[in-house]
Backbone as numpy.savetxt, mean C-alpha at the origin, in Angstrom:
# Nx Ny Nz CAx CAy CAz Cx Cy Cz
3.07 -11.22 -25.80 2.19 -10.02 -26.16 1.05 -10.19 -25.75
0.91 -8.93 -25.26 -0.25 -8.64 -24.49 -1.26 -7.49 -25.49
-2.48 -7.79 -25.09 -3.46 -7.16 -25.87 -3.04 -5.30 -25.78
-3.26 -4.81 -26.62 -2.90 -2.90 -26.29 -1.56 -2.63 -25.73
-0.77 -3.62 -25.60 0.70 -3.34 -24.97 1.73 -3.26 -26.19
1.65 -3.21 -27.41 2.84 -3.55 -28.16 3.16 -2.17 -28.26
2.68 -1.09 -27.74 3.84 0.21 -27.79 4.07 0.79 -26.65
5.16 0.42 -25.92 5.54 0.88 -24.71 6.42 2.23 -24.98
5.50 3.40 -24.88 6.14 4.59 -25.30 6.58 5.23 -24.08
5.86 4.56 -22.69 6.25 5.79 -21.32 6.47 4.70 -20.50
7.56 4.80 -19.93 8.38 3.56 -18.97 6.90 3.42 -17.73
5.81 4.15 -17.47 4.87 4.15 -16.60 3.71 3.18 -17.15
3.83 2.87 -18.34 3.07 2.10 -18.88 3.26 0.39 -18.13
4.15 0.08 -17.93 4.90 -1.04 -17.42 4.23 -1.04 -16.07
3.70 -0.17 -15.51 3.17 -0.41 -14.02 2.23 -0.89 -14.22
1.05 -0.39 -14.92 -0.11 -1.38 -15.13 0.22 -3.05 -15.12
1.14 -3.46 -15.79 1.46 -4.99 -16.21 1.83 -5.09 -14.62
2.73 -4.45 -14.09 3.01 -5.10 -12.67 2.13 -4.94 -11.62
1.14 -4.11 -11.79 -0.15 -4.37 -10.89 -0.91 -5.83 -11.40
-1.14 -5.98 -12.68 -1.87 -7.33 -12.92 -0.89 -8.63 -12.54
0.53 -8.58 -12.49 1.03 -9.75 -12.38 1.35 -9.87 -10.63
1.47 -8.96 -10.05 1.42 -8.98 -8.65 -0.05 -9.33 -7.90
-1.28 -9.42 -8.18 -2.19 -9.91 -8.41 -2.18 -11.19 -8.79
-2.03 -11.45 -9.63 -2.11 -12.87 -10.11 -1.14 -13.56 -9.17
0.34 -13.46 -9.03 1.14 -13.83 -8.00 0.57 -14.39 -6.80
-0.30 -13.37 -6.28 -0.99 -13.61 -4.82 -1.77 -14.80 -4.96
-2.93 -14.34 -6.25 -3.96 -15.48 -6.65 -3.04 -17.17 -6.50
-2.19 -16.98 -7.32 -1.46 -18.19 -7.42 -1.10 -18.93 -6.17
-0.38 -17.84 -5.20 0.02 -18.46 -4.00 -0.82 -18.90 -2.86
-2.02 -18.04 -2.85 -3.30 -18.85 -2.41 -3.48 -19.73 -2.74
-3.87 -19.96 -4.11 -4.37 -21.39 -4.52 -3.08 -22.78 -4.31
-1.97 -22.21 -4.20 -1.09 -23.22 -3.94 -0.94 -23.49 -2.44
-1.38 -22.70 -1.65 -1.45 -22.84 -0.40 -2.27 -23.75 -0.08
-3.66 -23.48 -0.59 -5.09 -24.00 -0.38 -4.48 -25.74 -1.15
-4.09 -25.96 -2.08 -3.93 -27.19 -2.64 -2.92 -28.22 -1.90
-1.68 -27.43 -1.70 -0.80 -28.40 -0.66 -1.27 -28.40 0.53
-1.63 -27.43 1.41 -2.27 -27.62 2.54 -1.12 -28.11 3.72
-0.12 -27.58 3.75 1.04 -27.44 4.57 0.82 -27.68 5.65
1.58 -28.16 7.06 1.67 -28.41 8.17 2.44 -27.06 8.52
1.99 -26.90 9.81 2.78 -25.51 10.15 4.23 -25.35 10.47
4.55 -26.48 10.85 6.54 -26.57 11.05 6.98 -26.25 9.34
6.24 -27.00 8.39 6.79 -26.62 6.97 6.86 -25.33 6.44
5.81 -24.99 6.81 5.78 -23.36 6.49 5.85 -22.29 7.60
6.50 -22.55 8.79 6.84 -22.02 9.83 7.69 -20.64 9.24
9.27 -21.23 8.85 10.04 -20.39 8.72 9.92 -19.02 7.30
9.23 -19.66 6.47 9.03 -18.87 5.32 7.97 -17.62 5.85
6.71 -18.24 6.43 5.49 -17.44 6.87 5.94 -16.31 7.73
7.09 -16.47 8.81 7.44 -15.26 9.62 8.54 -14.74 9.08
9.46 -14.99 8.12 10.07 -14.06 7.24 9.23 -13.10 6.41
8.04 -13.56 6.02 7.28 -13.02 4.89 6.66 -11.74 5.29
6.17 -12.04 6.69 5.27 -11.34 7.61 6.24 -10.21 8.38
7.66 -10.76 8.66 8.87 -9.99 9.23 9.08 -8.64 8.13
9.26 -9.41 7.02 9.84 -8.39 6.37 8.53 -7.15 5.76
7.56 -7.64 5.52 6.29 -6.79 4.93 5.64 -5.93 6.16
5.56 -6.54 7.00 5.15 -6.18 8.65 6.23 -4.99 9.02
7.30 -5.53 8.97 8.80 -4.69 9.23 8.79 -3.46 8.78
8.71 -3.58 7.26 8.79 -2.43 6.68 7.67 -1.36 7.30
6.43 -1.80 6.98 5.35 -1.00 7.23 5.66 -0.37 8.68
5.97 -1.01 9.70 6.27 -0.64 10.97 7.37 0.53 10.50
8.47 0.46 10.01 9.46 1.35 9.95 9.14 2.43 9.29
8.14 2.15 8.11 7.36 3.70 7.64 6.51 4.33 8.48
5.61 3.84 9.53 4.65 4.09 10.26 5.66 5.22 11.39
6.73 4.41 11.80 7.35 5.20 12.83 8.63 6.11 12.56
9.03 6.17 11.13 10.00 6.53 10.97 9.90 7.28 9.71
8.84 7.84 9.33 8.56 8.44 7.98 9.55 8.89 7.30
10.59 9.79 7.77 11.52 10.44 7.12 13.00 9.80 6.90
12.89 8.38 7.31 14.06 7.67 7.15 14.47 7.52 5.98
13.34 7.12 4.75 13.83 6.47 3.75 13.53 7.39 2.71
12.33 8.61 3.16 11.56 9.37 1.82 11.77 10.58 2.36
12.13 11.73 1.42 11.88 12.97 1.71 10.90 13.51 0.99
9.81 14.18 2.04 8.61 14.74 1.91 8.55 16.35 0.93
9.73 16.64 0.51 9.52 17.86 -0.48 9.89 17.45 -1.63
9.72 18.13 -2.70 9.95 18.41 -4.22 10.73 19.57 -4.60
11.21 19.17 -5.85 11.72 20.50 -6.13 10.75 21.68 -6.44
9.49 21.25 -6.76 8.76 22.39 -6.87 8.26 23.32 -5.82
8.51 22.66 -4.40 8.30 23.28 -3.42 9.22 24.62 -3.08
10.16 24.98 -3.71 10.50 26.14 -3.65 10.01 27.36 -4.58
9.36 26.81 -5.79 8.34 27.56 -6.45 7.24 27.79 -5.74
6.78 27.16 -5.06 5.38 27.31 -4.12 5.65 28.53 -3.24
6.80 28.31 -2.48 7.48 29.25 -1.59 7.31 30.54 -2.30
8.21 30.84 -2.99 8.24 32.09 -4.11 6.86 32.75 -4.05
5.93 31.56 -4.84 4.78 32.67 -5.06 3.94 32.71 -3.89
4.02 31.81 -2.77 3.49 32.40 -1.62 3.79 33.63 -0.87
5.18 33.48 -0.81 6.00 35.33 -0.09 5.35 36.18 -1.12
5.30 35.82 -2.67 4.91 37.02 -3.26 3.36 37.40 -3.04
2.46 36.27 -2.48 1.23 36.77 -2.37 0.76 37.23 -1.10
1.77 36.84 -0.11 1.69 37.34 1.36 2.40 38.43 1.83
3.49 38.44 0.97 4.36 39.42 1.26 5.57 38.97 2.17
5.35 37.85 2.69 6.05 37.34 4.31 6.54 35.88 3.72
7.73 35.75 3.73 8.51 34.80 3.58 8.06 33.46 4.68
8.07 34.07 6.03 7.78 33.31 6.90 6.35 32.39 6.92
5.57 33.25 6.30 4.43 32.54 6.38 4.46 31.61 5.49
5.25 31.71 3.99 5.32 30.84 2.91 5.83 29.62 3.75
7.09 29.72 4.00 7.67 28.84 4.69 7.03 28.09 5.86
5.90 28.38 6.57 5.11 27.77 7.43 4.28 26.84 6.90
3.63 27.40 5.54 2.85 26.89 4.48 3.32 25.50 4.24
4.53 25.75 3.78 5.64 24.67 3.60 5.54 23.57 4.22
5.83 23.80 5.42 6.24 23.06 6.43 5.03 22.24 7.10
3.71 23.10 6.90 2.41 22.15 7.04 2.22 21.28 6.11
2.72 21.32 4.75 2.26 20.50 3.37 3.48 19.19 3.63
4.73 19.71 4.21 5.16 18.70 4.44 4.84 17.54 5.30
4.48 18.20 6.68 4.13 17.21 7.91 2.74 16.41 7.11
1.94 17.42 6.47 0.39 16.56 5.97 1.22 15.26 4.78
2.07 15.39 3.99 2.73 14.31 3.45 3.10 13.30 4.21
3.86 13.38 5.24 4.64 12.43 6.32 3.18 11.78 7.00
2.15 12.72 7.34 1.17 11.95 7.96 0.36 11.04 7.23
0.28 11.38 6.05 -0.46 10.64 4.95 0.40 9.19 4.68
1.71 9.31 4.93 2.22 7.98 4.68 2.38 6.92 6.05
2.62 7.91 7.17 2.08 7.43 8.29 0.91 6.42 8.08
-0.31 7.26 8.01 -1.70 6.65 8.16 -1.83 5.35 7.39
-1.23 5.42 5.61 -1.24 4.23 5.05 -0.29 3.14 5.17
0.78 3.59 6.73 1.74 2.50 6.73 0.98 1.87 7.85
0.48 2.14 8.53 -0.18 1.67 9.85 -1.57 0.82 9.35
-2.44 1.48 8.48 -3.38 0.69 7.45 -2.61 -0.58 6.73
-1.74 -0.66 6.32 -1.13 -1.61 5.32 -0.79 -2.39 6.64
-0.23 -2.37 7.95 0.28 -3.07 8.69 -1.10 -3.62 9.09
-2.14 -3.28 9.43 -3.17 -4.12 10.04 -3.75 -5.28 8.96
-3.54 -4.79 7.94 -3.72 -5.59 7.00 -3.21 -6.74 6.55
-2.16 -6.65 6.94 -0.86 -7.53 6.78 -1.07 -8.49 8.01
-1.24 -8.00 8.82 -1.82 -8.77 10.22 -2.48 -9.63 10.36
-3.80 -8.79 9.82 -5.18 -9.48 9.72 -5.24 -10.94 8.47
-4.54 -10.63 7.67 -4.44 -11.49 6.48 -3.54 -12.51 6.74
-2.16 -12.21 7.59 -1.55 -13.30 8.33 -2.12 -14.24 9.09
-2.99 -13.36 10.09 -3.93 -14.47 11.02 -4.67 -15.40 10.44
-4.96 -14.95 9.28 -6.50 -15.63 8.73 -5.66 -16.86 7.97
-4.50 -16.63 7.54 -3.74 -17.89 6.88 -3.06 -18.75 7.88
-2.88 -18.15 9.16 -2.50 -18.86 10.05 -3.74 -19.62 10.38
-4.72 -18.93 11.11 -5.70 -20.10 11.12 -6.49 -21.22 10.27
-5.88 -21.15 8.98 -6.31 -21.88 7.77 -5.31 -22.92 7.98
-3.61 -23.17 8.26 -2.81 -23.82 8.41 -3.16 -24.39 9.64
-3.79 -23.82 10.64 -3.99 -24.59 11.70 -5.39 -25.42 11.96
-5.77 -25.35 10.60 -7.22 -26.21 10.68 -8.25 -25.55 11.91
-8.15 -24.13 11.83 -9.30 -23.40 12.51 -10.00 -23.03 11.25
-10.17 -22.64 10.12 -10.90 -22.43 9.20 -10.70 -23.06 7.90
-11.54 -23.24 7.06 -11.49 -24.07 5.80 -10.90 -23.16 4.58
-10.73 -23.63 3.58 -10.56 -22.81 2.32 -11.33 -22.19 1.98
-12.38 -22.35 2.21 -13.60 -21.73 1.13 -13.62 -19.92 2.46
-13.62 -20.23 3.60 -13.72 -18.95 4.39 -12.38 -18.29 4.38
-10.85 -19.19 4.22 -10.14 -18.35 3.72 -10.24 -17.55 2.61
-10.99 -17.96 1.87 -10.85 -17.21 0.22 -11.81 -16.11 0.21
-12.66 -16.54 1.21 -13.76 -15.13 1.43 -13.44 -13.99 2.23
-12.76 -14.66 3.13 -12.08 -13.37 4.41 -10.89 -12.55 3.54
-9.97 -13.54 2.67 -8.85 -12.50 1.99 -9.80 -11.94 0.66
-10.64 -12.11 0.03 -11.50 -11.37 -0.82 -12.01 -10.17 -0.15
-12.69 -10.12 1.18 -13.30 -8.99 1.58 -12.04 -8.12 2.27
-11.26 -8.59 2.75 -10.14 -7.97 3.11 -9.61 -7.10 1.74
-9.19 -7.65 0.81 -8.92 -6.96 -0.59 -9.96 -5.87 -0.89
-11.22 -6.19 -0.81 -12.38 -5.54 -1.27 -12.25 -4.18 -0.35
-11.85 -4.21 1.25 -12.43 -3.51 1.76 -11.10 -2.37 1.45
-9.96 -2.92 1.70 -8.90 -2.11 1.34 -8.62 -1.06 0.00
-9.42 -1.92 -1.32 -9.51 -1.19 -2.57 -10.54 -0.05 -2.02
-11.84 -0.51 -1.23 -12.74 0.95 -1.07 -12.40 1.94 -0.20
-11.12 1.59 0.63 -10.47 2.61 1.20 -9.79 3.47 0.52
-9.16 3.13 -0.07 -8.20 3.89 -0.94 -8.89 4.32 -2.12
-9.65 3.82 -2.60 -10.60 4.34 -3.74 -11.50 5.81 -3.74
-12.14 5.66 -2.10 -12.70 6.92 -1.85 -11.98 8.05 -1.72
-10.83 7.77 -1.64 -10.03 9.01 -1.29 -9.88 9.70 -2.98
-9.89 8.64 -3.86 -9.64 9.57 -5.16 -11.20 9.95 -5.85
-11.92 9.17 -5.62 -13.47 9.23 -6.35 -14.43 9.92 -5.48
-15.21 10.42 -5.55 -16.45 10.96 -4.92 -17.43 10.16 -5.10
-18.56 10.43 -4.50 -20.15 9.68 -4.75 -20.63 9.68 -6.17
-20.26 10.93 -6.92 -20.49 11.26 -8.26 -19.60 10.13 -9.33
-18.44 9.58 -8.96 -17.50 8.92 -9.47 -16.69 9.97 -10.19
-16.51 11.08 -9.97 -15.47 11.99 -10.39 -14.34 12.23 -9.21
-13.25 12.39 -9.56 -12.22 12.75 -8.89 -12.55 14.10 -8.45
-11.97 14.21 -7.14 -11.89 15.55 -6.48 -11.20 16.48 -6.96
């Protein structure tokens, strides 16, 4: 039982729990890494598998954004109809829609590249810890800084300097 989660009326409510648990799993993973202090040969295979999966997915999304995702929605045709009525021209409305779809793809590409950079930097930091180049305190501080910078970069898209959504 979790406080204030006794009534799941909407499927989206579980997403807040998923976010909480993903952070917890990450913290426990780093804690286990620091406490057990494995050698590179012990952790080499899982390290590169996890780096390959997460980094590879980001690379695929960055290079081929439309491979898995369609950037159009069912409301796009309504938008085209409204724009064609406003402009009196179907080609202009379709051009606007194509620009919106290109913007959506470019936003996903940018996020995929940003995620790939964070994954590689975090992996390099963990590798440096395993190779005894940095200690546990520096690892923890560095990872906390990476998370904070990532959160700040995403949050500033949604919240302006007055604390309001755009």
